[in-house]
C-alpha positions in Angstrom: 29.2 87.7 75.9 25.5 87.4 75.5 24.3 87.2 71.9 21.2 88.7 70.4 18.2 86.4 70.2 15.2 87.5 68.4 13.6 84.1 67.8 11.6 82.1 70.3 13.3 79.8 72.7 12.0 76.4 71.5 14.3 73.9 73.1 12.0 71.1 74.4 14.4 70.0 77.1 14.1 73.5 78.7 10.4 73.1 79.2 11.0 69.7 80.8 13.8 70.9 83.1 11.8 74.0 84.2 8.7 72.0 84.9 10.7 69.5 87.0 12.3 72.4 88.9 8.8 73.9 89.6 7.4 70.6 90.8 10.5 69.9 92.9 10.2 73.3 94.6 6.5 72.8 95.3 7.2 69.4 96.7 9.9 70.8 98.9 7.6 73.6 100.1 4.7 71.4 101.0 6.5 68.2 102.0 9.4 69.6 104.0 9.0 73.3 105.1 5.2 73.3 105.5 4.4 69.6 106.2 2.7 70.6 109.4 -0.1 73.2 109.4 0.9 76.4 111.1 0.3 80.1 111.0 2.6 81.9 108.5 4.3 84.8 110.2 5.7 87.9 108.6 9.3 86.8 108.9 8.6 83.5 107.2 6.6 85.2 104.5 9.4 87.7 103.9 12.0 84.9 103.7 10.0 82.9 101.1 9.2 86.1 99.1 13.0 86.8 98.9 13.6 83.2 97.9 11.1 83.3 95.0 12.2 86.7 93.8 15.9 85.6 94.0 15.2 82.5 92.0 13.4 84.5 89.4 16.4 86.9 89.1 18.9 84.0 88.9 16.8 82.5 86.1 16.7 85.9 84.4 20.5 86.1 84.6 20.7 82.7 83.0 18.4 83.9 80.2 20.7 86.9 79.7 23.9 85.0 79.4 22.3 82.2 77.3 19.9 84.1 75.0 20.9 87.7 75.2 19.7 91.0 76.7 16.5 91.3 74.7 15.1 88.0 76.0 16.2 88.9 79.5 14.5 92.3 79.3 11.3 90.6 78.0 11.4 88.2 81.0 12.0 91.1 83.5 9.1 93.1 82.0 6.8 90.1 81.8 7.6 89.1 85.4 7.0 92.6 86.8 3.8 92.8 84.9 2.6 89.5 86.2 3.6 90.3 89.7 1.7 93.6 89.5 -1.5 91.9 88.2 -1.1 89.2 90.9 -1.7 91.9 93.5 -5.4 91.8 92.5 -5.3 88.1 93.3 -4.1 89.0 96.8 -7.0 91.4 97.3 -9.4 88.5 96.4 -7.6 86.0 98.6 -8.1 88.4 101.5 -11.9 88.6 100.8 -12.3 84.8 100.2 -10.4 83.6 103.2 -12.2 86.0 105.4 -15.6 85.2 103.9 -15.1 81.5 104.6 -13.5 82.2 108.0 -10.6 79.9 107.1 -8.4 79.4 110.1 -5.0 81.0 109.7 -3.1 77.8 110.2 -4.9 76.2 107.2 -4.6 79.2 104.8 -1.2 78.1 103.4 -2.5 74.7 102.4 -5.5 76.0 100.5 -3.3 78.6 98.8 -0.7 76.0 97.9 -3.2 73.9 96.0 -4.8 77.0 94.6 -1.4 78.0 93.1 -0.8 74.5 91.8 -4.1 74.6 90.0 -3.4 78.1 88.7 -0.1 76.9 87.2 -1.9 74.1 85.3 -4.5 76.5 84.0 -1.9 79.2 83.0 0.0 76.5 81.1 -3.1 75.6 79.2 -4.1 79.2 78.6 -0.6 80.1 77.4 -0.5 77.1 75.1 -3.8 78.1 73.5 -2.7 81.8 73.4 0.6 80.9 71.6 -1.2 78.7 69.1 -3.7 81.5 68.3 -1.1 84.2 68.0 1.0 82.1 65.7 -1.9 81.2 63.4 -4.1 84.3 63.6 -2.1 87.5 64.0 -5.3 89.6 64.3 -6.0 87.9 67.7 -3.5 90.4 69.1 -6.0 93.2 68.5 -8.6 91.2 70.3 -6.2 90.7 73.3 -5.5 94.4 73.2 -9.2 95.3 73.2 -9.8 92.9 76.2 -7.0 94.7 78.2 -8.3 98.1 77.4 -11.8 97.1 78.4 -10.6 95.5 81.6 -8.5 98.6 82.4 -11.5 100.9 82.1 -13.6 98.5 84.1 -10.9 98.3 86.9 -10.6 102.1 87.0 -14.4 102.4 87.5 -14.4 99.6 90.0 -12.1 101.5 92.4 -11.1 99.6 95.5 -14.2 97.2 95.5 -12.6 93.8 95.4 -15.6 91.7 96.5 -15.4 88.6 94.2 -18.9 87.3 95.1 -17.8 83.6 94.8 -21.4 82.4 95.4 -22.3 84.0 92.0 -19.5 82.2 90.1 -21.0 79.5 87.9 -18.0 77.1 88.6 -18.5 77.6 92.3 -22.3 77.1 92.1 -21.8 74.0 90.0 -19.4 72.6 92.5 -21.8 73.3 95.4 -24.5 71.4 93.7 -22.3 68.5 92.6 -20.4 67.9 95.9 -22.2 67.3 99.2 -20.6 69.4 101.9 -20.4 69.7 105.7 -20.6 73.1 107.3 -17.6 72.8 109.6 -13.8 72.6 109.1 -12.1 69.3 109.8 -8.5 70.3 110.2 -6.7 70.7 106.9 -8.8 68.0 105.2 -10.5 68.9 101.9 -13.0 66.0 102.2 -14.2 63.6 105.0 -16.1 60.4 105.1 -19.3 60.6 107.2 -21.8 57.7 107.6 -20.0 55.9 104.7 -20.4 58.9 102.3 -17.7 61.4 101.3 -18.4 65.0 101.9 -16.4 68.2 101.1 -15.3 70.5 103.8 -15.5 74.3 103.5 -11.8 74.2 102.7 -12.5 72.4 99.4 -15.1 75.0 98.5 -12.7 77.8 99.2 -10.2 76.1 96.8 -12.9 75.9 94.1 -13.7 79.6 94.6 -10.0 80.5 94.3 -9.5 78.5 91.2 -12.7 79.9 89.6 -11.6 83.5 90.2 -8.1 82.7 88.9 -9.7 81.8 85.5 -10.9 85.4 85.4 -7.5 86.8 86.3 -5.8 84.6 83.7 -8.0 86.1 81.0 -6.4 89.5 81.8 -2.8 88.4 82.6 -2.1 86.1 79.7 -3.0 88.6 76.9 -1.0 91.3 78.8 2.3 89.4 78.8 1.8 88.5 75.1 2.0 92.3 74.5 5.5 92.1 75.9 6.7 89.0 74.1 5.2 86.3 71.9 7.9 83.8 73.0 5.9 81.0 74.8 8.8 80.0 77.0 9.3 83.6 78.3 5.5 84.0 78.7 5.3 80.7 80.6 8.3 81.1 82.9 7.5 84.8 83.8 3.9 83.8 84.7 5.0 80.8 86.7 7.6 82.6 88.7 5.1 85.3 89.5 2.5 82.8 90.7 5.0 80.8 92.7 5.7 83.9 94.9 2.0 84.7 95.2 1.4 82.8 98.5 4.3 84.3 100.3 3.3 87.8 99.0 -0.2 87.2 100.4 1.1 86.5 103.9 3.5 89.4 103.6 0.9 92.0 102.5 -2.3 90.7 104.1 -2.2 93.2 106.9 -1.5 96.3 104.7 -2.8 95.5 101.3 -6.1 97.4 101.8 -4.1 100.6 102.6 -2.9 100.8 99.0 -6.2 102.2 97.7 -4.7 103.8 94.6 -3.1 100.5 93.5 -6.1 99.6 91.4 -5.7 102.9 89.5 -2.1 102.0 88.8 -3.1 98.5 87.7 -5.8 99.9 85.5 -3.3 102.3 83.8 -0.9 99.4 83.3 -3.6 97.4 81.5 -4.6 100.4 79.4 -1.0 101.0 78.5 -0.3 97.4 77.6 -3.6 97.1 75.6 -2.8 100.2 73.6 0.7 98.9 73.0 -0.7 95.7 71.7 -3.2 97.5 69.4 -0.6 99.7 67.8 2.3 97.2 67.7 2.0 96.8 63.9 2.3 100.5 63.4 4.8 101.4 66.1 6.7 99.0 68.2 7.5 100.4 71.6 10.9 99.4 73.0 10.8 96.9 75.9 12.9 99.1 78.1 10.3 101.9 77.8 7.5 99.5 78.5 9.3 98.3 81.6 9.8 101.9 82.8 6.2 102.9 82.2 4.8 99.9 84.1 7.2 100.4 87.0 6.3 104.1 87.1 2.5 103.4 87.3 3.0 100.9 90.1 5.4 102.9 92.2 3.4 106.0 91.6 0.1 104.4 92.9 1.9 103.0 96.0 3.5 106.4 96.8 0.1 108.2 96.2 -1.5 105.7 98.6 1.1 106.6 101.3 0.9 110.3 100.7 -2.9 110.4 100.7 -4.0 107.6 103.0 -7.6 106.5 103.1 -8.8 104.8 106.3 -11.5 102.3 105.2 -12.4 99.1 107.1 -12.3 96.0 105.0 -15.8 94.7 105.2 -16.5 91.2 104.3 -19.6 89.1 104.3 -19.9 85.3 104.7 -22.7 84.1 102.4 -20.9 81.0 101.2 -20.2 79.6 104.7 -23.6 80.7 106.0 -25.2 78.9 103.1 -23.3 75.8 104.0 -24.4 75.9 107.6 -28.1 76.2 106.5 -27.7 73.6 103.8 -24.9 71.0 104.4 -25.6 69.2 101.1 -24.7 72.2 99.0 -28.1 72.1 97.3 -30.9 74.6 97.3 -33.3 71.9 98.2 -33.1 71.1 101.9 -34.5 67.6 101.2 -31.5 66.5 99.1 
């Protein structure tokens, strides 16, 4: 029988085993199943989505039998929350890959390395967040305020998901630092031309994806700390959600813009979680209720989008790629 476990899961070997498992799955993904560049079809995306979700549920079952129902419920809620917030990443992926006119057969490759970078950044952010929470309890109020602010901002934003990568400081710095060519060269991120190494647009897409993920991490990491302060649960729920992000993109890319009320649902989730975090010292809301509220907001926004459809063409511009064509070096000065 599962036993109650209120303390954090601190076994160091679990972190090592889980990290090895993640790296092994990623190596299997890129080195075996997707070694050759190809267009990801709906059926393949559906299969991989089921694989990642099933692995998350198997892991959750192990948590239940090993550490008890409370930890398992924390993982389930954190995983659902992170999956929900990842939907915003998918909107941005749609815009970025269309803006840069990335050929479909190379989209999996850039998203694979984007996800790998996201995993590394999330691990760093979670480590910092856990250290702050353990030393400064008041930081929870700061996290809550960030989520409430983001929720209101997302609600006012509506369905405008244009990330404007050309305005991102990380992207702009990379453009100036790395000389680039305007055309794609297969799935290569860099090429050697006239004895000098140049970035291809695929590398700049990757930089843009990583830069926008930093912004999303600022929202998602504090959100899951409102569910649990156990670093292992926070980390594993985040990673499982991110691992399934690529397959979810290929699964939903054709229909994601039809869920125009989804942002309202996500905004309500952030507001709810932020308020939960702010009042947690005065009233601790049970995890089961949190799970039900989050699920209700998400399902309700999807159902509302189906009942009241909104037919809007997804308009994208291509300033980054156009800039590259006009200035292959990535500099504002055509002489450099």
